[in-house]
N, CA, C and O of each residue as an XYZ file, in Angstrom:
480
protein
N       0.839     -1.167      0.000
C       0.000      0.000      0.000
C       0.885      1.232      0.000
O       2.029      1.192      0.453
N       0.349      2.315     -0.508
C       1.105      3.555     -0.661
C       0.518      4.632      0.239
O      -0.695      4.709      0.434
N       1.409      5.467      0.789
C       0.989      6.585      1.627
C       1.923      7.757      1.341
O       3.126      7.572      1.152
N       1.371      8.939      1.312
C       2.189     10.128      1.070
C       2.890     10.538      2.355
O       2.349     10.382      3.450
N       4.093     11.060      2.211
C       4.841     11.493      3.382
C       4.185     12.692      4.070
O       4.560     13.026      5.194
N       3.217     13.346      3.425
C       2.556     14.473      4.081
C       1.432     14.023      5.006
O       0.821     14.861      5.668
N       1.140     12.716      5.072
C       0.148     12.206      6.014
C       0.744     12.206      7.416
O       1.914     11.877      7.609
N      -0.072     12.578      8.380
C       0.415     12.683      9.747
C      -0.301     11.749     10.697
O      -1.028     10.851     10.275
N      -0.090     11.968     11.986
C      -0.691     11.130     13.021
C      -2.198     10.964     12.829
O      -2.905     11.910     12.483
N      -2.665      9.748     13.062
C      -4.083      9.438     12.940
C      -4.509      8.964     11.569
O      -5.604      8.422     11.420
N      -3.673      9.155     10.563
C      -4.012      8.699      9.217
C      -4.159      7.183      9.220
O      -3.290      6.470      9.721
N      -5.252      6.695      8.664
C      -5.508      5.255      8.599
C      -4.967      4.715      7.282
O      -5.268      5.242      6.211
N      -4.164      3.654      7.376
C      -3.722      2.948      6.178
C      -4.942      2.263      5.581
O      -5.991      2.222      6.224
N      -4.838      1.734      4.392
C      -5.977      1.087      3.745
C      -6.525     -0.037      4.645
O      -5.798     -0.980      4.955
N      -7.804      0.055      5.069
C      -8.392     -1.000      5.908
C      -8.511     -2.312      5.134
O      -8.589     -2.313      3.906
N      -8.525     -3.417      5.859
C      -8.752     -4.721      5.243
C      -9.629     -5.536      6.175
O      -9.796     -5.180      7.341
N     -10.194     -6.632      5.669
C     -11.115     -7.434      6.477
C     -10.769     -8.911      6.389
O     -10.051     -9.353      5.492
N     -11.304     -9.665      7.352
C     -11.176    -11.117      7.345
C     -12.373    -11.713      8.060
O     -13.107    -11.012      8.757
N     -12.566    -13.010      7.883
C     -13.690    -13.726      8.481
C     -13.208    -14.607      9.623
O     -12.144    -15.220      9.549
N     -14.012    -14.657     10.678
C     -13.775    -15.572     11.793
C     -15.096    -15.682     12.533
O     -15.420    -14.832     13.362
N     -15.861    -16.727     12.238
C     -17.209    -16.814     12.789
C     -17.322    -17.657     14.051
O     -18.304    -17.525     14.781
N     -16.352    -18.516     14.330
C     -16.478    -19.432     15.460
C     -15.770    -18.964     16.725
O     -16.059    -19.468     17.810
N     -14.852    -18.017     16.608
C     -14.029    -17.603     17.739
C     -13.911    -16.087     17.761
O     -14.302    -15.398     16.819
N     -13.360    -15.587     18.866
C     -13.002    -14.170     18.936
C     -11.576    -14.057     18.410
O     -10.643    -14.510     19.074
N     -11.385    -13.464     17.233
C     -10.053    -13.411     16.636
C      -9.164    -12.364     17.317
O      -9.640    -11.469     18.014
N      -7.869    -12.510     17.089
C      -6.901    -11.509     17.539
C      -5.989    -11.165     16.369
O      -5.766    -11.978     15.473
N      -5.478     -9.965     16.397
C      -4.513     -9.526     15.402
C      -3.455     -8.723     16.134
O      -3.767     -7.757     16.832
N      -2.212     -9.123     15.974
C      -1.113     -8.499     16.700
C      -0.070     -7.956     15.729
O       0.284     -8.609     14.748
N       0.411     -6.761     16.017
C       1.535     -6.189     15.278
C       2.800     -6.699     15.950
O       3.150     -6.260     17.045
N       3.489     -7.637     15.285
C       4.670     -8.269     15.874
C       5.905     -7.390     15.770
O       6.679     -7.286     16.721
N       6.091     -6.755     14.612
C       7.283     -5.930     14.425
C       7.092     -4.989     13.246
O       6.203     -5.162     12.412
N       7.958     -3.990     13.210
C       8.015     -3.049     12.092
C       9.471     -2.949     11.679
O      10.356     -2.781     12.517
N       9.714     -3.056     10.366
C      11.075     -2.914      9.831
C      11.104     -1.793      8.816
O      10.248     -1.764      7.932
N      12.048     -0.866      8.898
C      12.973     -0.675     10.003
C      12.203     -0.293     11.268
O      11.095      0.240     11.196
N      12.804     -0.573     12.424
C      12.102     -0.322     13.689
C      11.683      1.147     13.831
O      12.474      2.063     13.605
N      10.432      1.338     14.206
C       9.895      2.682     14.421
C       8.638      2.571     15.269
O       8.034      1.503     15.373
N       8.258      3.674     15.867
C       7.007      3.737     16.633
C       5.926      4.484     15.848
O       4.949      4.950     16.434
N       6.094      4.601     14.526
C       5.179      5.380     13.692
C       3.811      4.725     13.482
O       2.896      5.384     12.987
N       3.644      3.445     13.843
C       2.396      2.739     13.562
C       1.748      2.271     14.861
O       2.409      1.692     15.723
N       0.437      2.529     14.993
C      -0.321      2.060     16.149
C      -0.627      0.577     16.016
O      -0.533      0.004     14.931
N      -0.995     -0.038     17.140
C      -1.479     -1.418     17.104
C      -2.756     -1.448     16.266
O      -3.507     -0.473     16.255
N      -3.009     -2.548     15.568
C      -4.225     -2.629     14.744
C      -5.486     -2.553     15.600
O      -5.531     -3.101     16.701
N      -6.502     -1.875     15.092
C      -7.815     -1.904     15.729
C      -8.710     -2.795     14.881
O      -8.579     -2.852     13.658
N      -9.625     -3.492     15.557
C     -10.437     -4.492     14.867
C     -11.883     -4.362     15.343
O     -12.146     -4.315     16.544
N     -12.815     -4.303     14.398
C     -14.238     -4.202     14.706
C     -14.965     -5.255     13.884
O     -14.760     -5.363     12.675
N     -15.830     -6.042     14.559
C     -16.494     -7.124     13.848
C     -17.996     -7.111     13.962
O     -18.573     -6.547     14.892
N     -18.617     -7.755     12.978
C     -20.057     -7.936     12.956
C     -20.360     -9.209     12.183
O     -20.013     -9.325     11.007
N     -21.013    -10.171     12.848
C     -21.431    -11.432     12.219
C     -20.265    -12.176     11.575
O     -20.396    -12.718     10.478
N     -19.132    -12.199     12.261
C     -17.993    -12.980     11.790
C     -17.091    -12.295     10.786
O     -16.086    -12.873     10.373
N     -17.424    -11.070     10.377
C     -16.571    -10.318      9.452
C     -15.926     -9.182     10.245
O     -16.615     -8.379     10.875
N     -14.612     -9.127     10.205
C     -13.859     -8.154     10.996
C     -13.119     -7.177     10.097
O     -12.421     -7.572      9.162
N     -13.286     -5.897     10.398
C     -12.581     -4.837      9.688
C     -11.380     -4.429     10.533
O     -11.513     -4.148     11.724
N     -10.210     -4.400      9.907
C      -8.963     -4.073     10.592
C      -8.433     -2.753     10.058
O      -8.431     -2.504      8.852
N      -7.985     -1.911     10.985
C      -7.370     -0.646     10.591
C      -6.070     -0.454     11.360
O      -5.989     -0.735     12.556
N      -5.059      0.029     10.654
C      -3.792      0.421     11.261
C      -3.621      1.901     10.948
O      -3.783      2.328      9.805
N      -3.293      2.678     11.973
C      -3.134      4.118     11.771
C      -1.736      4.571     12.170
O      -1.001      3.857     12.853
N      -1.390      5.769     11.729
C      -0.113      6.360     12.106
C      -0.211      6.885     13.535
O      -1.214      7.490     13.913
N       0.824      6.651     14.319
C       0.844      7.071     15.716
C       1.132      8.562     15.843
O       1.425      9.240     14.858
N       1.042      9.055     17.066
C       1.291     10.478     17.314
C       2.737     10.866     17.046
O       3.036     12.051     16.894
N       3.643      9.889     16.984
C       5.058     10.190     16.721
C       5.405     10.131     15.228
O       6.553     10.373     14.856
N       4.436      9.816     14.379
C       4.718      9.613     12.949
C       5.160     10.895     12.259
O       4.471     11.914     12.305
N       6.316     10.824     11.621
C       6.856     11.901     10.793
C       7.484     11.233      9.578
O       8.683     10.954      9.568
N       6.685     10.979      8.566
C       7.164     10.245      7.400
C       8.070     11.115      6.537
O       7.792     12.294      6.320
N       9.145     10.527      6.052
C      10.091     11.211      5.169
C      10.581     10.180      4.159
O      11.389      9.313      4.491
N      10.091     10.278      2.933
C      10.410      9.284      1.905
C      11.891      9.243      1.563
O      12.387      8.211      1.110
N      12.609     10.343      1.771
C      14.047     10.329      1.499
C      14.809      9.565      2.576
O      15.861      8.990      2.299
N      14.289      9.554      3.796
C      14.940      8.819      4.885
C      14.566      7.336      4.836
O      15.446      6.476      4.880
N      13.272      7.032      4.746
C      12.777      5.647      4.668
C      11.597      5.649      3.712
O      10.609      6.349      3.938
N      11.697      4.862      2.636
C      10.586      4.855      1.678
C       9.750      3.582      1.731
O       8.801      3.438      0.960
N      10.086      2.651      2.631
C       9.269      1.449      2.785
C       9.374      0.914      4.208
O      10.460      0.833      4.783
N       8.224      0.553      4.759
C       8.150     -0.114      6.060
C       7.481     -1.462      5.855
O       6.593     -1.604      5.014
N       7.909     -2.442      6.623
C       7.255     -3.750      6.622
C       6.644     -3.970      7.995
O       7.351     -3.986      9.003
N       5.327     -4.140      8.032
C       4.624     -4.431      9.272
C       4.341     -5.925      9.304
O       3.633     -6.445      8.441
N       4.888     -6.611     10.289
C       4.690     -8.053     10.441
C       3.523     -8.267     11.402
O       3.572     -7.842     12.556
N       2.469     -8.931     10.914
C       1.248     -9.149     11.690
C       1.010    -10.633     11.932
O       1.452    -11.484     11.159
N       0.300    -10.928     13.024
C      -0.117    -12.308     13.281
C      -1.616    -12.303     13.588
O      -2.082    -11.602     14.486
N      -2.353    -13.101     12.824
C      -3.803    -13.214     12.935
C      -4.134    -14.577     13.522
O      -3.576    -15.593     13.106
N      -5.055    -14.594     14.504
C      -5.492    -15.857     15.113
C      -7.018    -15.920     15.122
O      -7.702    -14.971     15.507
N      -7.523    -17.069     14.685
C      -8.946    -17.373     14.768
C      -9.025    -18.796     15.299
O      -8.893    -19.753     14.536
N      -9.239    -18.941     16.606
C      -9.184    -20.265     17.221
C      -7.786    -20.830     17.123
O      -6.826    -20.185     17.543
N      -7.654    -22.043     16.566
C      -6.347    -22.675     16.388
C      -5.680    -22.292     15.072
O      -4.543    -22.686     14.815
N      -6.370    -21.537     14.251
C      -5.843    -21.118     12.958
C      -4.990    -19.863     13.149
O      -5.483    -18.840     13.623
N      -3.712    -19.943     12.779
C      -2.775    -18.825     12.947
C      -2.109    -18.525     11.607
O      -1.622    -19.425     10.924
N      -2.098    -17.250     11.247
C      -1.449    -16.825     10.005
C      -0.537    -15.642     10.311
O      -0.954    -14.666     10.934
N       0.710    -15.743      9.864
C       1.642    -14.619      9.927
C       1.711    -14.001      8.537
O       1.734    -14.711      7.532
N       1.745    -12.684      8.490
C       1.834    -12.020      7.195
C       2.412    -10.629      7.329
O       2.556    -10.097      8.430
N       2.738    -10.054      6.194
C       3.339     -8.723      6.175
C       2.492     -7.759      5.365
O       1.828     -8.139      4.400
N       2.533     -6.513      5.780
C       1.986     -5.409      5.006
C       3.170     -4.509      4.683
O       3.928     -4.122      5.573
N       3.323     -4.182      3.418
C       4.399     -3.284      3.004
C       3.797     -1.906      2.773
O       2.870     -1.745      1.979
N       4.331     -0.923      3.468
C       3.866      0.455      3.359
C       4.942      1.242      2.619
O       6.054      1.414      3.117
N       4.598      1.715      1.427
C       5.526      2.485      0.598
C       5.233      3.972      0.809
O       4.112      4.430      0.587
N       6.244      4.712      1.234
C       6.097      6.145      1.483
C       6.483      6.897      0.213
O       7.590      6.747     -0.304
N       5.554      7.704     -0.276
C       5.796      8.468     -1.499
C       6.144      9.911     -1.165
O       5.603     10.500     -0.229
N       7.054     10.461     -1.948
C       7.464     11.854     -1.751
C       6.324     12.799     -2.076
O       5.503     12.531     -2.954
N       6.288     13.904     -1.356
C       5.356     14.986     -1.623
C       6.137     16.046     -2.388
O       7.002     16.701     -1.807
N       5.854     16.236     -3.689
C       6.654     17.161     -4.492
C       6.576     18.607     -4.014
O       7.454     19.401     -4.348
N       5.564     18.971     -3.252
C       5.438     20.339     -2.772
C       6.145     20.598     -1.452
O       6.145     21.725     -0.957
N       6.745     19.567     -0.882
C       7.391     19.699      0.427
C       8.752     20.371      0.284
O       9.580     19.954     -0.526
N       8.974     21.411      1.078
C      10.255     22.116      1.069
C      11.203     21.389      2.010
O      10.844     21.063      3.142
N      12.410     21.141      1.534
C      13.399     20.420      2.338
C      14.673     21.245      2.458
O      15.115     21.886      1.504
N      15.240     21.213      3.631
C      16.572     21.767      3.833
C      17.523     20.590      3.731
O      17.388     19.612      4.467
N      18.472     20.679      2.834
C      19.317     19.524      2.541
C      20.594     19.467      3.353
O      21.367     18.521      3.207
N      20.834     20.432      4.189
C      22.035     20.384      5.007
C      22.641     21.760      5.143
O      22.066     22.760      4.713
N      23.809     21.793      5.747
C      24.478     23.061      6.001
C      25.055     23.629      4.710
O      25.483     22.886      3.826
N      25.060     24.937      4.615
C      25.677     25.597      3.473
C      26.310     26.891      3.971
O      25.975     27.377      5.051
N      27.206     27.436      3.200
C      27.866     28.683      3.580
C      28.197     29.480      2.334
O      28.493     28.922      1.278
N      28.142     30.775      2.474
C      28.605     31.674      1.422
C      29.987     32.164      1.823
O      30.297     32.221      3.013
N      30.823     32.519      0.855
C      32.163     33.001      1.206
C      32.080     34.173      2.178
O      31.372     35.149      1.932
N      32.808     34.064      3.277
C      32.872     35.136      4.261
C      31.677     35.223      5.184
O      31.593     36.157      5.982
N      30.739     34.272      5.103
C      29.573     34.291      5.983
C      29.582     33.058      6.871
O      30.148     32.028      6.503
N      28.951     33.160      8.051
C      28.892     31.978      8.925
C      28.087     30.856      8.283
O      27.218     31.092      7.444
N      28.394     29.639      8.693
C      27.685     28.467      8.193
C      26.260     28.463      8.702
O      26.012     28.843      9.846
N      25.328     28.043      7.882
C      23.921     28.036      8.258
C      23.326     26.677      7.956
O      23.734     26.004      7.009
N      22.353     26.278      8.771
C      21.675     24.999      8.548
C      20.509     25.146      7.592
O      19.860     24.156      7.252
N      20.234     26.357      7.156
C      19.089     26.579      6.282
C      17.819     26.833      7.054
O      16.754     27.005      6.460
N      17.914     26.860      8.370
C      16.740     27.070      9.203
C      16.811     28.402      9.937
O      16.045     28.629     10.873
N      17.716     29.281      9.530
C      17.827     30.582     10.161
C      18.709     30.588     11.393
O      18.720     31.572     12.132
N      19.445     29.523     11.633
C      20.328     29.446     12.791
C      21.774     29.519     12.330
O      22.128     28.975     11.284
N      22.602     30.187     13.107
C      24.029     30.196     12.813
C      24.688     29.048     13.538
O      24.271     28.662     14.630
N      25.722     28.505     12.922
C      26.489     27.428     13.567
C      27.865     27.918     13.868
O      28.680     27.173     14.413
């Protein structure tokens, strides 16, 4: 699935569903690669054995496609004795309108600047 780097905390990734009519299912976020706290635990809501799952960006989410352009979320789904491990790949797309400071620069005879109005 694809998400723009301009999406912030609370943004829901594409929801998905599954069936589990005989048991109360569970879905666990086992890991995120590369490691980050940008993703909340999955939320799950069911009706008549069909469960809708949503994963959202956490309050710490600050996506930057130049730093990391793909995350792998490893999930484990359980319905009774039936267990499935799977991955969701989240591709972060650049926002062409986003202004970026690319690092320190200096003009001859002037102090070095980070591009953020601070002198170094």
